[in-house]
Backbone as a ProteinNet text record, in pm:
[ID]
protein_1_A
[PRIMARY]
MSYGEHIWDKSASAYLRFENKWHYYLRIAEGLVRPLQIDCDSRVLELAGGTGACTLLLSKMCVSGQVVCVERSRAMLKLARRSLRRTGRSDVIFVEGDVSGLPELVEEMGKFDSIVCNAGFWQFSEKDRLLAALRSLLIPRGFLAFNMPLWGGRDRDLAARRRIMTRIMVAHGIDPKRLFGTRTKVSYEELLGRAGFEVTRDSRYSVMMLPEERKEWRRIPAFSRRWGQFGGVPPGVAAEMRRELVKSRVPLWPENKARRNMWRLIVASPVFPVKRSTK
[TERTIARY]
86.4	0.3	90.4	65.1	144.2	102.5	182.3	147.4	9.1	-9.1	-136.7	-257.7	-243.5	-352.2	-374.3	-263.7	-275.4	-341.4	-295.5	-346.3	-491.7	-543.1	-685.8	-762.6	-717.3	-789.1	-801.1	-693	-681	-775.9	-789.8	-869.6	-1015.8	-1059.8	-1197	-1297.6	-1295.3	-1394.4	-1404.7	-1288.1	-1286.3	-1335.5	-1298.6	-1345.6	-1495.7	-1560	-1702.8	-1771.1	-1719.9	-1778.2	-1774.8	-1663	-1645.5	-1751.3	-1764.3	-1858.1	-1999.4	-2034.6	-2176.9	-2214.3	-2115.1	-2142.3	-2145.2	-2055.3	-2035.7	-2080.1	-2090	-2124.6	-2040.7	-1906.7	-1822.3	-1798.8	-1758.8	-1740.3	-1863.6	-1973.1	-2100.6	-2118.3	-2087.9	-2103	-1999.7	-1879.9	-1784.7	-1837.2	-1897.5	-1948.9	-2064.4	-2147.6	-2257.2	-2202.5	-2099.7	-2041.9	-1978.5	-1934	-1880	-1994.2	-2089.2	-2185.7	-2300.6	-2330.7	-2444.8	-2445	-2319.8	-2315.3	-2305.5	-2296.4	-2270.4	-2399.6	-2385.5	-2501.1	-2507.7	-2559	-2579.3	-2728.1	-2773.5	-2916.1	-2948	-3078.9	-3127.3	-3087.1	-3062.6	-3020.1	-2867.1	-2796	-2647.1	-2579	-2470.1	-2379.1	-2252.4	-2228.5	-2123.6	-2019.1	-1893.9	-1780.8	-1727.5	-1726.2	-1667.6	-1536.5	-1437.7	-1300.5	-1275.1	-1214.3	-1189.1	-1310.4	-1407.7	-1540.3	-1533.7	-1431	-1418.8	-1533	-1601.3	-1707.6	-1843.1	-1848.2	-1974.8	-2052.1	-1985.9	-2057.2	-2110.3	-2015.7	-2045.8	-2122.7	-2086.2	-2163.1	-2310	-2351.6	-2493.2	-2557.1	-2490.4	-2550.1	-2564.9	-2460.9	-2471.4	-2572.1	-2591.5	-2692.8	-2835.1	-2855.3	-2986.3	-3012.2	-2907.6	-2921.4	-2941.3	-2883.9	-2892.9	-2991	-3112.7	-3209.4	-3244.2	-3237	-3251.2	-3125.4	-3013.2	-2884.8	-2803.8	-2666	-2579	-2463.4	-2420.2	-2304.6	-2213.4	-2083.6	-1977.4	-1881.1	-1851	-1758.8	-1630.4	-1516	-1392.7	-1319.2	-1273.5	-1206.3	-1101.3	-978.6	-874.8	-873.4	-936.2	-927.3	-1045	-1019.6	-1124	-1213.5	-1152.9	-1224.6	-1321.3	-1274.8	-1361.9	-1476.3	-1443	-1547.7	-1657.2	-1611.2	-1709.2	-1802.3	-1749.3	-1835.5	-1919.9	-1872.6	-1960	-2082.8	-2059.9	-2163.4	-2269.3	-2220.3	-2314.4	-2390.5	-2325.6	-2388.6	-2506.2	-2478.8	-2570.5	-2691.7	-2662.1	-2766.9	-2868.8	-2813.6	-2895.6	-2985.4	-2950.1	-3037.9	-3142.3	-3133.1	-3230.2	-3187	-3064.7	-3015.2	-2914.6	-2933	-2848.4	-2809.2	-2818.5	-2801.9	-2659.2	-2566.5	-2426.2	-2336.4	-2254.7	-2161.9	-2029.9	-1981.6	-1862.7	-1748.3	-1633.4	-1517.5	-1397.8	-1335.8	-1212.5	-1095.7	-1010.1	-891.3	-833.5	-708.7	-639.5	-663.5	-675.9	-704.8	-602.4	-481.2	-368.2	-402	-497.4	-545	-684.1	-727.1	-863	-923.9	-857.3	-913.8	-952.2	-863.5	-892.3	-1008.2	-1010.4	-1116.6	-1255.1	-1269.5	-1407.1	-1418.7	-1332.7	-1322.1	-1451.8	-1530.5	-1656	-1776	-1763.8	-1870.7	-1904	-1825	-1856.5	-1810.5	-1862.3	-1827	-1917.7	-1866.5	-1941.3	-1977.5	-2087.8	-2124.9	-2041.7	-1997.3	-1920.4	-1830.9	-1718.5	-1633.7	-1617.2	-1631.9	-1630.4	-1536.9	-1466.1	-1376.4	-1386.2	-1431.3	-1454.8	-1337.1	-1267.5	-1164.1	-1054	-1006.5	-894.7	-812	-845.3	-782	-630.2	-609.1	-471.7	-373.9	-422.1	-341.2	-299.5	-359.5	-324.9	-188.3	-114.2	15.6	-4.8	97.6	98	-21.2	-50.1	-175.2	-190.2	-75.5	-82.9	-142.8	-89.1	-141.5	-285.1	-317.1	-454	-552	-516.4	-605.2	-632.5	-528.5	-540.6	-641.2	-634.6	-728.3	-872.6	-882.2	-1021.7	-1081.3	-1000.8	-1044.3	-1104.3	-1034.9	-1080.6	-1211	-1241.3	-1361	-1484.3	-1464.8	-1577.8	-1641.9	-1770.2	-1831.3	-1783.5	-1794.1	-1748.7	-1792.9	-1922.7	-1978.9	-1976.5	-1894.8	-1885	-1796.4	-1780.5	-1685.9	-1627	-1515.2	-1448.1	-1464.8	-1491.9	-1512.2	-1442.8	-1360	-1297.1	-1274.8	-1245.1	-1220.6	-1090.1	-1043.6	-923.5	-920.9	-862	-860.2	-762.9	-793.2	-702.4	-641	-535	-477.8	-420.1	-453.2	-387.7	-435	-544.8	-584.6	-509.6	-475.1	-406	-260.7	-218.8	-88.8	25.8	23.8	141.8	140.9	22.8	23.8	73.4	41.1	78.8	232.6	286.3	432	506.1	453.5	515.7	518.9	413.2	415.1	513.2	512.7	604.9	752.1	786.5	923.8	964.7	872.6	899.9	917.3	823.7	829.8	953.4	991	1110.1	1237.7	1246.8	1362.6	1378.9	1267.3	1275.1	1315	1251.1	1288.3	1430.9	1487.1	1628.3	1719.5	1677.6	1761.3	1763.3	1659.1	1657.2	1700.4	1751.9	1800.6	1691.2	1570.4	1461.2	1440.4	1432.1	1404.1	1268.6	1254.1	1120.9	1021.4	1078.4	997.6	913.8	958.6	884.4	744.5	731.4	607.8	539.9	616.3	559.6	551.8	631.3	638.8	712.4	688.4	755.1	654.8	541.6	433.9	490.6	459.8	491.1	363.5	367.7	257.4	228.8	102.9	60.3	-29.6	-4.3	-91.4	-194.1	-315.4	-412.2	-455.6	-445.9	-486.3	-383.7	-257.2	-155.6	-165.5	-191.5	-201.9	-318.5	-431.7	-549.5	-538	-480	-452.1	-365.8	-258.7	-175.6	-245.9	-353.1	-430.3	-543.9	-561.7	-674.4	-795.8	-792.7	-908.5	-911.5	-1027.9	-1046.7	-1114.8	-1060.7	-1132.1	-1244.2	-1366.1	-1482.8	-1537.2	-1477.6	-1520.4	-1407.4	-1372.3	-1268.5	-1316.5	-1378.7	-1438.3	-1407.7	-1452	-1424.8	-1556.1	-1545.5	-1661.3	-1604.6	-1686.6	-1635.6	-1729.1	-1664.9	-1732.9	-1691.3	-1793.8	-1765.6	-1718.3	-1618.3	-1563.6	-1552.1	-1624.1	-1619.1	-1493.5	-1445.5	-1320.8	-1328.9	-1442.8	-1454.1	-1451	-1506.6	-1503.8	-1361	-1283.6	-1150.7	-1055	-1077.9	-1003.8	-1030.3	-1157.1	-1198.3	-1130.6	-1136.1	-1081.5	-937.6	-866.5	-717.9	-684.8	-791.6	-763.1	-780.2	-828.5	-841.5	-699	-660.4	-518.1	-457.5	-537	-474.2	-440.9	-500.2	-473.6	-387.9	-393.6	-328.3	-175.6	-126.5	24.1	70.6	-14.7	24.3	-12	-132.4	-182.2	-165	-129.9	-104.1	7.6	78	178.1	254.6	187.1	252.6	315.9	236	276.4	378.6	381.2	473	605.4	614.1	730.9	729.7	838.1	843.9	765.7	694.6	608.6	675.8	805.4	877.9	897.4	930.3	952.3	821.6	710.9	583.5	539.2	563.7	524.1	606.1	743.3	819.9	763.2	724.9	668.1	542	454.2	334.6	364.6	457.9	495.9	545	631.7	688.5	581.6	492.5	390	293.9	269.1	184.1	259.5	386.3	466.1	484.8	489.5	500	380.1	268.1	142.1	92.8	148.7	86.6	-52.5	-155.3	-290.3	-298	-351.6	-374.9	-519.7	-558.3	-699.3	-694.2	-761.9	-762.8	-815.3	-747.4	-786.9	-918.7	-958.9	-1084.3	-1201.2	-1191.2	-1305.1	-1338.9	-1462.6	-1509.6	-1446.1	-1420.6	-1364	-1419	-1407.9	-1456.2	-1334.2	-1335.5	-1234	-1268.8	-1176.3	-1198.3	-1160.5	-1243.1	-1226.8	-1226.3	-1145.6	-1152.7	-1213	-1305.8	-1383.3	-1337.8	-1292.1	-1252.6	-1336.5	-1391.3	-1468.3	-1399.3	-1378.2	-1304.4	-1371.9	-1377.8	-1436.1	-1329.7	-1340.9	-1245.6	-1258.4	-1145.2	-1144.2	-1106.1	-1190.4	-1161.3	-1132.5	-1039.7	-1002.4	-1126	-1127.6	-1239.7	-1207.9	-1303.5	-1285.4	-1300.5	-1195.8	-1194.2	-1254.9	-1325	-1385.4	-1277.8	-1312.4	-1220.4	-1250.3	-1341	-1385.6	-1267.1
-119.8	2.4	123.2	222.3	339.1	435.6	541.6	652.5	705.9	737.4	800.4	716.9	585.9	496	487	479.1	464.9	589.4	709	829.7	856.1	813	826.9	724.8	607.8	505.7	549.3	606.6	648	772.1	852	973.3	959.9	840.7	823.4	861.7	810.8	830.9	984.9	1042.3	1183.9	1269.8	1231.3	1305	1302.5	1189.2	1176.1	1246.3	1245.3	1321.1	1468.8	1516.6	1652.5	1692.4	1603.3	1632	1638.6	1537.4	1529.1	1652.9	1710.1	1828.6	1957.3	1973.3	2105.5	2105.6	1980	1970.4	2047.2	2064.7	2146.2	2088	1957.7	1909.8	1889.9	1882.4	1890.9	2029.9	2135	2268.3	2286.9	2231.4	2235.7	2165.6	2041.1	1960.7	2029.7	2105.3	2175	2281.1	2352.1	2449	2386.7	2257.8	2191.8	2143.3	2070.8	2005.3	2095.1	2201.1	2286.9	2340.3	2385.5	2437.3	2326.9	2206	2097.4	2045.9	2002.1	1953.3	1804	1760.3	1622.1	1586.9	1500.1	1467.9	1358.5	1338.5	1235.9	1087.2	1073.2	939.4	932.1	1026.1	1028.1	911.6	877.7	776.7	851	859.9	951.3	859	892.8	831.9	931.5	902.4	988.9	935	1026.2	984	1030.9	952.1	983.7	1038.5	949.6	993	1011	972.7	991.8	921.9	993.2	935.9	962.6	1019.2	1022.7	1150.6	1265.2	1391.9	1419.9	1416.1	1446.7	1328.3	1210.6	1085.8	1094.4	1141.9	1152.7	1255.3	1365.9	1470	1409.8	1347.1	1288.3	1176	1101.8	999.1	1061.4	1175.1	1237.4	1302.2	1337.8	1395	1288.7	1170	1066	957.1	998.5	909	785.8	805	689.2	653.1	709.9	681.2	592.6	617.6	539.5	621.3	603	658.3	552.1	571	478.2	558.2	516	594.2	508.9	565.9	496.8	568.3	489.4	536.9	434.3	486.5	387.7	350	431.5	407.3	310.4	194.7	98	150.1	216.7	276.1	379.5	471.9	575.9	514.7	408.9	344.9	278.7	218.4	151.2	254.6	371.7	477.3	538.8	552.8	608.7	519.7	386.8	295.4	298.1	308.7	311.3	446	553.8	684.1	686.3	632.5	635.5	547	427.5	342.1	406	485.9	554.9	660.6	711.1	806.5	735.3	600.3	523.4	506	542.4	526.2	411.4	327.7	211.9	190.8	297.3	288.5	329.3	336.4	370.6	244.1	231.2	123	173.4	115.8	158.3	64.5	118.3	41.9	80.3	-11.4	12.1	-0.6	103.4	102.7	237.7	246.8	369.3	409.8	543.5	588.3	554	521	481.4	359.7	276.8	155.7	167.1	292.2	311.7	233	224	148.2	8.1	-57.3	-198.3	-204.9	-102.5	-104.3	-100.2	-24.6	1.3	-55.1	-148.2	-191.5	-248.8	-312.4	-367.6	-280.3	-154.1	-60.3	34.7	23	100.9	246.9	330.9	477.4	554.9	672.9	766.1	896	952.6	1085.3	1192.3	1172.5	1271.6	1201.8	1266.7	1222	1338.1	1319	1421.9	1390	1493.3	1470.6	1601	1573.5	1675.7	1682.2	1796.3	1823.3	1714.4	1678.2	1576.5	1566	1623.8	1598.4	1637	1755.6	1807.9	1714.1	1615.7	1532.2	1405	1381.3	1263.1	1277.9	1162	1161.5	1120.5	1143.9	1100.8	1148.6	1277.4	1329.1	1316.4	1317.7	1299.5	1160.6	1063.4	924.7	906.4	971.1	960.9	1032.7	1148	1215.7	1143	1077.9	995.6	882.8	817.1	711.9	770.9	890.6	949.7	984.3	1034.8	1063.8	938.4	830.1	706.1	655.6	700.4	651.2	738.2	851.7	942.9	926.6	953.6	956.5	1078	1089.3	1203.3	1342.5	1340.9	1470.6	1476.8	1398.8	1398.3	1509	1506.2	1608.2	1555.7	1622.2	1600.4	1725.9	1718.9	1840.1	1812.6	1903.2	1892.6	2030.9	2034.9	2159.8	2151.8	2270.1	2268.8	2395.7	2396.6	2511.2	2610.7	2737	2844.3	2890.1	2823.5	2849	2992.1	3061.8	3189.5	3312.9	3308.7	3425.6	3456.3	3582.9	3629.4	3570.8	3544.1	3480	3559.4	3692.9	3772	3779.2	3771.8	3757.6	3628.8	3515.7	3386.4	3373	3431.3	3429	3505.6	3625.8	3702.6	3626	3567.3	3490.9	3376.7	3309.6	3193.2	3240.1	3352.6	3398.9	3426.1	3494	3515.3	3391.3	3295.2	3171.3	3086.2	3089.8	3017.6	3076.3	3207.3	3274.7	3237.8	3233.7	3186.8	3043.1	2960.9	2814.8	2790.2	2854.9	2835.1	2876.8	2999.5	3054.8	2960	2876.8	2775.7	2641.5	2631.3	2501.7	2397	2455.5	2372.7	2367.6	2252.4	2239	2292	2393.9	2441.7	2336.7	2226.8	2122.7	2053.8	2073.5	2013.9	2080.7	2209.7	2281.7	2282.7	2315.1	2333.4	2209.2	2109	1983.2	2021.7	1941.9	1968.1	2003.8	2067.2	2107	2208.5	2189.5	2287.1	2334	2449.4	2512	2442.9	2402.6	2320	2408.5	2412	2474	2369.1	2372	2272.8	2286	2404.9	2418.9	2343.5	2351.8	2280.5	2121	2094.2	1951.8	1883.9	1953.5	1899.3	1899.9	2007.9	2016.6	1899.1	1866.1	1749.8	1620.2	1612.6	1477.2	1476.3	1590.1	1582.3	1642.9	1733.7	1795.1	1945.7	2005.8	2144	2201.3	2302.6	2358.9	2446.9	2412.4	2485.1	2568.3	2556	2639.1	2650.4	2768.5	2788.1	2907.5	2870.7	2969.7	2958.9	3056.1	3055.5	3053	2989.7	3006.6	2998.8	3042.5	3047.5	2960.3	2910.5	2835.8	2890.8	2932.7	2988.3	2882.8	2923.6	2834.7	2916.5	2873.3	2932.9	2891.2	2976.5	2949	2816.3	2779	2653	2535.2	2560.2	2455.6	2432.4	2543.8	2526.9	2457.4	2486.9	2418.5	2271.3	2233.9	2092.3	2020.7	2094.5	2037.6	2006	2095.2	2076.8	1965.5	1910.6	1794	1660.4	1658.9	1539.8	1492.1	1373.1	1324.4	1363.6	1351	1375.6	1520.6	1611.4	1751.2	1809.6	1744.8	1795.9	1800.1	1702.2	1696.3	1818.3	1870.5	1982.9	2119.2	2122	2252.2	2282.5	2179.5	2215.6	2290.8	2347.8	2450.2	2465.7	2524.5	2543.9	2418.7	2305.2	2181.6	2111.3	2118.9	2041.8	2115.7	2247.8	2333.3	2350.9	2347.8	2372.8	2495.4	2493.6	2603.9	2740.8	2738.4	2869.2	2935.7	2839.6	2891.7	2936.8	2855.7	2895.6	3033.3	3060.3	3190.8	3297	3277	3381	3405.8	3297.9	3314	3407.1	3377.3	3454.3	3596.5	3622.6	3763.5	3838.5	3776.6	3832.5	3863.9	3765.5	3782	3902.6	3917	4026.8	4161	4163.1	4286.6	4320	4217.6	4248.4	4312.3	4310.3	4362.1	4298.5	4182.5	4101.1	4053.2	4071.7	4033.1	3892	3883.6	3751.7	3733.2	3611	3577	3564.4	3641	3626.7	3493.4	3424.7	3294.1	3295.8	3402.9	3406.3	3457.4	3465.3	3514.2	3414.3	3420.1	3333.7	3383.7	3292.9	3344.7	3259	3315.3	3242.6	3180.5	3048.7	2974.1	2965	3005.4	3009.7	2876.4	2838.2	2718.4	2748.6	2672.7	2689.2	2567.5	2589.3	2489.2	2482	2365.1	2343.9	2239.2	2267.9	2170	2161.1	2034.6	2012	1902.1	1910.6	1814.9	1751.9	1622.3	1561.7	1610.2	1633.8	1681.8	1557.5	1533.4	1422.9	1472.5	1409.5	1454.9	1456.5	1565.2	1579.4	1482.4	1405.9	1314.4	1391.9	1376	1454.5	1367.8	1434.8	1367.4	1310	1187.2	1125.2	1153.6	1241.9	1273.5	1339.5
-0.6	-0.1	2	-95.6	-92.7	11.9	33.2	129.4	96.7	-27.4	-70	-32.9	-64.8	-35.4	116.8	188.5	337	400.9	366	421.5	395.1	277.2	252.1	322	337.2	416.4	560.5	610.6	751	770	666.2	675.3	653.8	600.7	558.3	653.9	778	876.3	912.8	941.8	977.6	863.1	740.3	622	611.3	631	619.3	738.4	861.4	966.1	941	885.4	848.6	741.7	641.2	533.3	576.5	656.7	705.9	791.3	859.4	939.1	858.3	770.8	701.6	553.1	485.2	342.4	255.1	292.7	214.6	76.2	58.9	-68.8	-152.9	-84.8	-161.8	-228.9	-154.6	-211.7	-325.2	-309	-417.6	-538.5	-512.4	-619.2	-693.8	-619.5	-684.5	-769.8	-738.6	-826	-952.8	-937.7	-1052.1	-1151.9	-1100.2	-1185	-1234.3	-1161.9	-1196.6	-1334.6	-1390.6	-1524.8	-1631	-1597	-1691.5	-1759.5	-1876.3	-1959.3	-1934.5	-1816.7	-1782.3	-1788.9	-1879.4	-1893.1	-1802.4	-1788	-1697.3	-1742.2	-1872	-1919.4	-1950.7	-1904	-1929	-1857.7	-1925.8	-1860.5	-1815.7	-1683.5	-1625.9	-1556.5	-1575.8	-1506.9	-1410.1	-1280.6	-1174.9	-1134.5	-1129.1	-1080.7	-936.4	-853.9	-721.5	-639.1	-632.4	-571.3	-422.5	-352.5	-206.9	-139	-37.9	33	-30.6	-143.7	-226.6	-237.4	-196.9	-208.1	-349	-442.4	-579.2	-647.7	-599.6	-656.5	-636.4	-523.4	-491.2	-583.3	-607.7	-693.4	-836	-886.5	-1019	-1025.2	-926.3	-923.5	-932.8	-869.8	-873.5	-1012.7	-1077.5	-1209.4	-1318.5	-1304.6	-1403	-1360.6	-1338.2	-1277.3	-1374.1	-1503.6	-1591.5	-1666.3	-1619.1	-1681.3	-1593.9	-1585.3	-1506.1	-1458.8	-1336	-1275.6	-1234.9	-1286.4	-1240.6	-1162.2	-1041.2	-955.9	-925.3	-960.1	-940.3	-822.3	-724.5	-599.9	-565.5	-536.7	-501.4	-351.3	-261.3	-122.6	-82.6	-35.4	-5.8	108.1	204.2	318.5	265.4	185.3	125.4	51.1	-32.6	-114.1	-28.4	81.4	166.7	225.4	266.5	328.7	222.5	102.9	-9.6	-35.1	-43.4	-70.6	44.8	168.7	285.3	275.4	250.8	244.4	141.1	20.8	-86.1	-51.3	9.6	52	147.8	239.4	334.3	278	157.5	85.7	5.6	-4.6	-78	-228.2	-259.2	-395.9	-404.4	-500.7	-516.7	-661	-740.8	-884.9	-929.4	-842.8	-872.4	-875.6	-975.6	-984.2	-924.4	-814.4	-755.1	-798.6	-833	-878.1	-792.1	-734.6	-654.4	-744.6	-748.4	-824.7	-850.5	-894.3	-918.2	-1066.3	-1090.9	-1222.9	-1325.1	-1278.4	-1365.4	-1448.4	-1389.8	-1462.4	-1512.8	-1539.9	-1571.4	-1688.2	-1812	-1914.9	-1878.4	-1796.8	-1753	-1650.8	-1567.9	-1464.7	-1519.8	-1628.9	-1689.8	-1835.4	-1866.5	-2009.2	-2057.8	-1973.9	-2028.4	-2016.4	-1979.7	-1954.5	-2070.4	-2177.8	-2297.9	-2280.7	-2366.6	-2366.2	-2268.6	-2231.6	-2139.5	-2206.5	-2166.2	-2212.7	-2141.3	-2023.7	-1951	-1849.2	-1812.4	-1709	-1615.4	-1483.7	-1385.7	-1275.8	-1225.9	-1109.8	-1009.7	-894.4	-795.7	-701.9	-701.9	-601.6	-591.2	-704.6	-697.2	-824.9	-935.7	-1059.7	-1055.5	-996.3	-988.3	-921.9	-837	-760.2	-835.9	-956.1	-1032.1	-1093.1	-1101.7	-1165.3	-1310.6	-1390.3	-1535.8	-1604.9	-1597.1	-1654.4	-1804	-1874.1	-2021.1	-2055.6	-1985.5	-1998.1	-1963.1	-1850.2	-1804.2	-1893.3	-1948.1	-2040	-2172.9	-2217.3	-2335.5	-2310.8	-2187.6	-2156.5	-2147.2	-2086.1	-2070.5	-2206.2	-2302.7	-2433.1	-2498.4	-2481.5	-2543.9	-2479	-2366	-2299	-2321.7	-2392.3	-2416.2	-2550.4	-2561.8	-2691.1	-2762	-2898	-2965.5	-2919.9	-2878.7	-2827.3	-2673.3	-2612.9	-2466.1	-2412	-2277.7	-2221.3	-2091.9	-2055.7	-1935	-1850.7	-1717.1	-1634.3	-1497.9	-1452.6	-1322.3	-1266.1	-1133.2	-1071.2	-985.4	-943.8	-859.8	-772.5	-654.7	-571.4	-624.6	-604.6	-637.7	-515.6	-463.5	-331.8	-327.2	-220.2	-187.3	-267.3	-335.9	-408.6	-527.2	-547.9	-662.4	-673.7	-800.8	-815.1	-761.7	-773	-723.5	-570	-506.1	-357.2	-315.6	-381.4	-339.4	-362.1	-468.7	-497.2	-386.8	-348.6	-247.6	-119.3	-78.7	52.9	45.7	-71.5	-83.8	-73.1	-122.2	-122.2	32.1	106.3	241.9	325.6	305.4	376.2	338	212.4	168	236.3	235.5	296.9	437.3	516.4	658.7	675.2	596.2	607.1	579.3	473.6	436.8	548.5	608.2	722.1	844.9	855.6	967.5	920.9	798.9	751.9	714.6	678.1	645	491.1	430.5	293.6	263.4	172.4	137.7	87.3	27.2	-26	84.8	212.7	322.1	332.5	291.4	300.5	163.7	55.4	-72.2	-165.8	-124.9	-204.9	-339.3	-438.1	-564.9	-674.8	-626.2	-720.7	-816.8	-949.8	-1049.9	-1112.1	-1168.9	-1232.1	-1361.6	-1378.4	-1491.2	-1581.3	-1707.8	-1807.4	-1856.8	-1802	-1830	-1978.8	-2032.8	-2176.6	-2262.5	-2231.4	-2315.9	-2285.4	-2161	-2122.3	-2190.8	-2195.4	-2260	-2412	-2461.8	-2608.8	-2650.5	-2583.2	-2625.7	-2628.1	-2544.5	-2531.2	-2633	-2707.8	-2806.7	-2748.7	-2648.3	-2596.6	-2632.3	-2636.2	-2650.9	-2532.1	-2463.7	-2348.7	-2392.3	-2340.1	-2378.1	-2271.2	-2148.4	-2036.8	-1942.3	-1894.8	-1793.4	-1706.4	-1592.6	-1510	-1363.3	-1285.6	-1140.4	-1061	-943	-850.2	-708.4	-611.9	-473.1	-376.2	-273.2	-170.4	-35.9	47.5	175.4	276.1	361.3	464.3	597.7	698.6	831.4	904.6	998.1	1078.3	1146.3	1211	1273	1178	1065.2	953.6	907.2	898.2	840.3	946.4	1070.7	1178.2	1174.4	1157.9	1158.8	1034.9	925.9	794.7	818.5	887.1	896.6	998.1	1070.1	1155.2	1083.2	959.9	886.2	851.2	879.9	857.5	723.1	615.6	488.2	467.1	549.7	533.9	652.4	765.7	883.4	863.5	795.7	775.5	687.7	605.6	529.6	593.1	659.7	703.1	849.2	928.8	1071.9	1084	1161.1	1175	1036.1	941.9	813	760.7	762.6	699.2	779	913.1	994.6	1021.4	983.8	1015.6	1169.9	1236.9	1385.7	1425.4	1537.5	1577.8	1587.4	1635.6	1638.5	1506.3	1402.8	1269.3	1205.4	1232.7	1185.7	1236.6	1367.3	1423.7	1363	1330.8	1261.7	1128.8	1053.8	923.9	929.1	1026.3	1032.3	1066.4	1152.3	1192.4	1064.4	983.6	865.7	760.1	747.2	649	690.3	817.1	856.8	830.2	865.5	851.5	694.4	614.2	470.7	399.1	475.2	421.8	290.2	263.7	160.1	205.1	123.5	166.4	224.2	342.2	411.6	447.1	445.4	499.3	647.4	730.9	872.4	912.9	1003.1	1048.5	1122.8	1179	1260.7	1188.6	1054.2	975.9	871	833.7	717.4	586.5	492.1	367.8	253.8	131.3	14.9	-50.1	-53.6	-118.6	-263.6	-354.7	-496.2	-558	-657.4	-736.9	-881.7	-956.7	-1101.8	-1165.3	-1256.1	-1324.9	-1471.4	-1515.8	-1651.6	-1719.9	-1837.6	-1910.4	-2046.1	-2093	-2220.2	-2298.4	-2433	-2517.7	-2607.3	-2637.5	-2728.6	-2873.8	-2928.6	-3070.4	-3158	-3262.8	-3347.5	-3483.2	-3556.7	-3694.5	-3787.2	-3861.7	-3959.8	-4082.5	-4120.3	-4235.2	-4364.8	-4449.1	-4580.8	-4685	-4775.7	-4888.1	-4974.7	-5034.1	-5123.8	-5266.7	-5287.7	-5436.1	-5502.3
[MASK]
+++++++++++++++++++++++++++++++++++++++++++++++++++++++++++++++++++++++++++++++++++++++++++++++++++++++++++++++++++++++++++++++++++++++++++++++++++++++++++++++++++++++++++++++++++++++++++++++++++++++++++++++++++++++++++++++++++++++++++++++++++++++++++++++++++++++++++++++++++++++

């Protein structure tokens, strides 16, 4: 079992308790699926369904269609099944497995009208390979839709905060990768274009998060490692970071106030070669 699989299994119960109380990922899912053209008889493939917040929405939309949910965490999948049964819905096909093996996981299920991923697509590895697989699973007029958080507001504010935090970590002999990881900026337009997709929608929406809600979210094991004292940085260093960030006057979100978390929604359709006449 990899670290990723282990941490999501370990987080499943806390994640579901948080979601049942605050409905945060349901609200994120509503912002994702509301603009989509999903008909009652659509066949939808959902990636990384978690404990089922978006899965339930899709199931309600596709009353005479079909929803197939793929999730790699066995514990998450078990809770998602249980949650949907409690709502009286049992029309979702759950598939346990990693998206890296997607074609084999759903090989006997045919093509899909749409593929949806709520709050998880940016975490997938080998995106070029994955997108090629997704394109092969869509009907010609189908679409792929996913969302991602816009951490830290405006790009220049985020970059300024990162420079300050990096300087302090280096001064204390801490590798900045401990906080920031090895994440690199991805051009999703280029990524989708290489895989034979055309972006048809690229928009923003916001989801409110209360201070109490944010504190509870940060206690979920999958997130606490990153968000608790600045991602596990020693408390003294974290306090120095916070002081320097305040002194810098770079805009910060007050911890004791509600805030709107911004999300980016991308919808893309497969592009197929135009057949030329042989006349």
